[in-house]
C-alpha positions as CSV (number, residue, x, y, z in Angstrom):
1,X,3.3,-18.3,-9.4
2,X,5.6,-14.9,-9.5
3,X,3.7,-11.7,-8.2
4,X,2.8,-9.1,-10.0
5,X,4.9,-5.9,-10.0
6,X,3.6,-2.6,-8.5
7,X,3.4,-1.0,-12.1
8,X,1.2,-3.6,-13.2
9,X,-1.5,-3.0,-10.7
10,X,-1.0,0.8,-11.4
11,X,-1.5,0.4,-14.8
12,X,-4.7,-1.8,-14.8
13,X,-6.4,0.4,-12.0
14,X,-5.9,3.5,-14.2
15,X,-7.4,1.4,-17.3
16,X,-10.3,0.0,-15.6
17,X,-11.2,3.3,-13.7
18,X,-10.8,5.3,-16.9
19,X,-12.8,3.4,-19.2
20,X,-15.8,2.7,-16.4
21,X,-15.8,6.8,-16.2
22,X,-16.2,6.6,-20.1
23,X,-18.6,4.3,-20.0
24,X,-20.7,6.3,-17.1
25,X,-20.7,9.5,-18.6
26,X,-22.4,7.8,-21.7
27,X,-24.8,5.3,-20.1
28,X,-26.7,5.1,-17.0
29,X,-24.9,1.6,-16.0
30,X,-24.1,1.8,-12.3
31,X,-22.8,-1.0,-12.2
32,X,-19.4,0.6,-13.7
33,X,-19.3,2.5,-10.4
34,X,-18.0,-0.9,-9.0
35,X,-15.4,-1.3,-11.8
36,X,-14.2,2.6,-11.4
37,X,-13.7,2.0,-7.6
38,X,-12.1,-1.6,-8.0
39,X,-9.7,0.0,-10.5
40,X,-8.8,2.2,-7.8
41,X,-8.1,-0.1,-5.1
42,X,-5.9,-1.9,-7.7
43,X,-4.0,1.6,-8.1
44,X,-3.8,1.8,-4.5
45,X,-2.5,-1.7,-4.4
46,X,-0.1,-1.0,-6.7
47,X,1.6,2.3,-4.7
48,X,1.4,0.3,-1.6
49,X,3.9,-2.4,-3.2
50,X,5.8,0.6,-4.4
51,X,6.4,2.1,-1.3
52,X,6.8,-1.2,0.8
53,X,9.6,-1.9,-2.3
54,X,11.3,1.4,-1.7
55,X,11.1,0.8,2.0
56,X,12.9,-2.8,1.8
57,X,15.5,-1.3,-0.7
58,X,16.2,1.6,2.0
59,X,16.5,-0.6,5.0
60,X,18.9,-2.8,3.0
61,X,21.1,0.0,2.0
62,X,21.1,1.4,6.1
63,X,22.0,-2.2,6.6
64,X,25.3,-1.9,4.0
65,X,23.6,-5.0,1.8
66,X,23.8,-5.1,-1.6
67,X,21.4,-7.7,-2.4
68,X,19.4,-9.4,0.1
69,X,21.2,-12.4,1.1
70,X,24.1,-14.7,-0.1
71,X,21.9,-17.6,1.0
72,X,21.4,-18.0,-2.6
73,X,24.3,-20.0,-3.5
74,X,25.0,-23.4,-2.3
75,X,28.1,-25.5,-3.1
76,X,28.3,-28.6,-4.4
77,X,29.5,-31.7,-2.6
78,X,31.0,-33.7,-5.4
79,X,33.2,-31.0,-7.6
80,X,33.1,-27.9,-4.9
81,X,31.4,-25.7,-7.6
82,X,29.1,-23.0,-6.3
83,X,25.6,-23.5,-7.6
84,X,22.3,-21.2,-7.1
85,X,19.7,-22.6,-4.5
86,X,17.5,-23.0,-6.6
87,X,19.4,-25.4,-9.0
88,X,18.1,-29.2,-8.7
89,X,21.8,-30.1,-10.3
90,X,25.4,-29.3,-10.2
91,X,26.2,-27.2,-13.3
92,X,29.6,-28.7,-13.5
93,X,29.3,-32.3,-12.4
94,X,25.6,-33.2,-12.9
95,X,25.2,-34.6,-9.2
96,X,22.1,-33.6,-7.1
97,X,22.4,-30.5,-5.0
98,X,21.6,-30.4,-1.6
99,X,19.7,-27.1,-0.6
100,X,19.5,-28.2,3.5
101,X,23.5,-27.6,3.8
102,X,24.6,-24.1,3.0
103,X,28.4,-23.6,2.5
104,X,29.5,-19.7,1.7
105,X,33.2,-21.2,0.2
């Protein structure tokens, strides 16, 4: 399961907080305070994830790397084709890709 991006947390946080605030204004449901604060927590998680993503980007820029790692490429032992590490089989010959051996050729 993929992690949710920061903007999803922020959008959900704003919607839940705003909706619960509207409902609290029209009725005396104190349970809506819980949803209001839950929306604020979601918004805070989104801000945290955004800052974390920006800090990772700056640290990669300082190290001179344009992408996180070249370790996502493996070479097929049968035909020598470069494949993604997530591939189970070679894109050219269909041989099983060994993920342990990392060749950067």
